[in-house]
C-alpha positions in Angstrom: 2.5 6.6 17.9 4.2 3.3 18.4 1.4 1.0 20.1 3.6 -2.1 21.1 2.9 -5.6 20.0 4.4 -8.9 21.1 8.0 -10.9 19.8 7.5 -13.1 16.6 9.3 -13.3 13.5 8.3 -13.9 10.1 8.0 -17.4 8.8 7.5 -18.4 5.5 4.1 -19.4 4.3 2.9 -18.6 7.8 -0.3 -16.0 8.4 -3.8 -17.8 8.2 -5.4 -18.0 4.5 -8.0 -15.7 5.5 -5.6 -13.3 6.7 -5.1 -10.6 4.4 -1.4 -8.0 3.5 -2.4 -4.6 1.8 1.0 -2.7 1.0 1.0 0.7 -0.5 3.7 1.9 -2.5 3.4 5.2 -1.8 3.6 7.8 -5.3 5.2 4.9 -7.3 4.4 5.3 -10.9 3.6 2.2 -13.2 6.3 2.9 -16.0 8.5 2.7 -12.5 7.4 -0.5 -11.6 6.9 -2.1 -15.2 10.8 -1.5 -15.6 11.9 -2.7 -11.9 13.7 -5.2 -11.0 11.1 -6.3 -8.3 11.2 -10.5 -8.2 9.3 -10.8 -4.7 6.9 -8.4 -5.7 6.4 -9.9 -9.6 5.7 -13.3 -7.3 2.5 -11.9 -6.0 0.5 -11.6 -9.2 0.2 -10.4 -12.7 0.9 -6.9 -13.0 -2.0 -4.3 -14.0 -2.0 -1.0 -15.2 -4.7 0.4 -12.9 -6.4 3.6 -11.9 -5.7 5.2 -8.5 -9.0 6.4 -6.2 -7.8 9.8 -6.3 -4.1 11.8 -6.6 -3.0 12.1 -2.5 -2.3 10.1 -0.3 -5.3 10.5 2.1 -8.0 10.5 -0.2 -6.6 7.4 -1.9 -6.3 5.4 1.1 -9.9 6.3 2.4 -11.2 5.2 -1.0 -9.3 1.9 -0.6 -10.3 1.5 3.4 -14.0 1.2 2.5 -13.3 -1.2 -0.7 -12.5 0.7 -4.0 -9.1 -0.2 -3.9 -7.1 1.0 -8.1 -8.3 -1.0 -10.9 -8.9 -1.2 -14.4 -12.8 -0.4 -14.9 -12.4 -1.9 -18.8 -12.0 -5.3 -17.5 -15.0 -7.5 -16.0 -12.2 -9.6 -13.4 -13.0 -9.3 -9.9 -10.2 -7.0 -7.9 -9.1 -6.2 -11.2 -11.9 -4.1 -11.8 -13.3 -3.3 -8.0 -16.4 -2.2 -9.6 -17.3 -5.6 -11.0 -16.2 -7.6 -7.2 -14.0 -5.9 -4.5 -11.3 -7.7 -2.6 -13.1 -6.1 0.3 -16.0 -5.0 0.0 -18.6 -3.2 3.0 -22.1 -4.5 3.7 -24.4 -2.2 2.8 -21.7 0.6 1.2 -22.5 1.6 -2.1 -23.8 -1.3 -4.5 -25.0 -4.6 -3.2 -22.3 -7.5 -3.7 -22.5 -9.8 -6.5 -21.1 -12.9 -4.8 -17.7 -12.6 -6.1 -15.6 -10.2 -3.6 -13.2 -12.3 -1.1 -13.7 -10.3 2.1 -17.7 -9.2 2.7 -17.5 -7.2 6.1 -19.4 -5.1 8.1 -18.2 -1.9 9.7 -17.3 1.8 8.9 -14.3 0.8 6.6 -12.3 -2.4 6.6 -10.1 -1.9 9.4 -13.3 -2.0 11.4 -14.8 -4.8 9.5 -11.6 -7.5 10.0 -11.7 -6.3 14.2 -15.3 -7.4 14.3 -14.7 -10.3 11.9 -12.2 -11.3 14.6 -8.9 -10.8 12.9 -5.9 -9.2 14.6 -4.9 -5.1 12.5 -2.0 -3.8 12.4 -0.9 -0.8 10.3 2.2 1.2 9.4 2.5 4.1 7.5 5.7 6.2 6.2 3.7 9.5 4.8 2.4 12.5 7.0 -1.1 11.5 6.3 -0.3 8.5 8.8 1.1 10.7 12.0 -1.4 9.4 14.3 -0.9 11.6 17.0 -2.5 14.5 14.6 -6.5 14.4 14.8 -6.4 14.5 11.2 -5.0 11.6 10.7 -7.4 9.9 12.9 -9.5 8.9 9.8 -6.8 6.6 8.5 -5.8 5.1 11.6 -7.5 4.7 14.7 -9.1 1.3 14.4 -6.2 -0.4 13.7 -5.7 -2.5 16.9 -1.7 -1.8 16.5 -0.2 1.1 14.5 3.0 2.8 13.9 3.6 6.1 12.1 7.6 5.6 10.9 8.1 9.6 11.2 9.8 9.8 8.0 9.6 8.2 4.6 12.8 6.1 4.9 12.5 4.0 7.5 10.7 0.6 5.9 13.0 -1.6 7.3 11.7 -0.4 11.5 8.2 -0.9 9.8 8.7 -4.6 8.6 10.5 -5.2 11.8 7.7 -3.9 13.9 5.1 -5.3 12.1 6.9 -9.1 12.6 6.9 -8.0 16.2 3.2 -7.3 16.2 1.5 -9.8 13.9 4.4 -12.5 13.0 3.8 -15.9 13.9 0.1 -15.0 14.9 -2.4 -17.8 14.0 -5.7 -15.5 14.0 -5.9 -13.7 10.7 -4.9 -10.5 10.2 -5.3 -7.3 8.6 -2.1 -6.2 7.9 -1.1 -2.7 6.1 2.2 -1.1 5.5 2.7 2.2 3.4 6.0 2.4 2.1 7.2 5.8 2.1 10.9 5.5 0.2 9.2 5.2 -3.6 7.7 9.2 -1.9 9.4 12.1 -2.6 12.1 12.9 -1.7 13.1 9.3 -3.2 15.3 8.2 -0.5 16.3 4.8 1.2 18.6 3.7 3.9 22.0 3.5 2.3 21.7 5.3 -0.7 24.1 7.8 -2.3 22.6 10.3 -2.8 21.0 12.9 0.1 17.3 13.3 1.1 17.8 16.8 0.9 19.1 16.9 -2.8 15.0 16.9 -4.0 14.6 16.3 -7.7 10.8 16.4 -7.7 9.4 19.6 -5.8 6.3 21.7 -6.8 7.2 25.0 -8.0 10.6 24.1 -8.1 13.2 25.7 -10.6 15.8 22.7 -10.0 13.3 19.6 -10.4 15.4 16.6 -12.7 13.2 14.0 -14.6 15.7 11.7 -14.9 16.8 12.0 -11.4 13.2 11.7 -10.2 12.9 8.5 -12.9 16.5 6.7 -11.4 16.1 7.3 -7.7 12.2 6.2 -7.5 13.2 3.1 -9.6 16.1 2.6 -7.1 13.9 3.3 -3.8 11.1 0.8 -5.3 13.8 -2.2 -5.8 15.2 -1.3 -2.1 11.4 -1.7 -1.1 11.7 -5.0 -3.0 14.4 -6.6 -1.5 13.3 -5.6 2.7 9.1 -6.7 1.6 10.6 -9.9 0.9 9.9 -11.8 4.3 6.5 -9.7 4.6 5.3 -11.5 1.3 6.8 -14.8 1.8 4.7 -14.7 5.1 1.7 -14.3 3.5 2.5 -16.7 0.7 -0.6 -18.7 1.6 -2.9 -15.9 2.0 -4.0 -12.8 0.3 -2.1 -10.3 -0.7 -2.7 -7.0 -2.7 0.5 -4.3 -3.9 -0.4 -1.3 -5.6 0.5 2.5 -6.2 -1.9 5.3 -3.9 -1.4 7.0 -7.2 1.8 8.4 -9.2 3.9 11.5 -9.5 4.4 14.2 -12.6 7.6 14.4 -13.6 7.5 17.9 -15.7 4.6 16.5 -18.1 2.6 19.3 -19.6 4.6 21.8 -16.9 3.6 19.4 -13.1 5.6 18.0 -10.5 4.7 15.9 -7.9 0.9 14.8 -7.1 -2.1 16.8 -5.7 -4.0 17.4 -9.2 -5.6 15.7 -11.7 -3.2 14.0 -14.1 -2.7 11.1 -16.3 0.8 10.1 -14.8 -0.6 10.9 -11.0 -3.4 8.7 -11.5 -1.9 5.6 -13.2 -0.5 2.8 -10.8 0.6 -0.7 -10.7 -1.4 -2.9 -8.8 -0.7 -6.9 -8.4 -2.7 -9.3 -6.4 -3.2 -13.2 -5.1 -5.8 -14.2 -3.5 -6.7 -17.7 -1.0 -9.3 -19.8 -1.8 -12.2 -18.8 -0.1 -13.9 -20.6 2.4 -16.7 -23.0 1.8 
């Protein structure tokens, strides 16, 4: 459901430094990202080979919305290892803070916590777990002050424009969430040379094609990088995290897509940047 906002363009570095932009590249494999030409996303920070908190969208985002973002448990670095220090920690949730978390929030999840902290919260999702007309999705969507379900997995340009209309030019701190669908099956973006009906990665299908899946997800990721550029520039002086929520299997061990434990499904890219914490 579209909840209308106010008009406002993206302006480089315009967002309040206490703002946070969380972008999830749905189903994006780490190896796809590692070989992609994605200069705008790479500007966010170093690429981390991370493990997703779960193997499908709903569970992974549920975990991220309580502070458990993808990470590398072998490294004692804040945010790289969310067990050591979180991007956003909920007071009273799990272990106590070591004092090294970027945001410490009070609420039932980080969206509610940012609302209580005075942030403007706006989110947009592409995959069906974010269809806020369905009761199942309310867990993920209900706490955003503004929310847009894109209706399909190839509407990133419209999502970016909608987000700009809601928070572009906003002077207050913002928590903005954007779930990118192009990297999810059927791996298609606006203007692509193939049809979205020609699915190369589908559970239990006899016509799956690993090479098509590999090249199409790569093309969709590079399209997403170009489309996200103005949003990333607007948050350049604020906090940004870009990550996969899970990956996909492309025939490894006879498995396809996601929704099960497998190394290819759990290995995802993670990049982030933080602004200095207020004194």
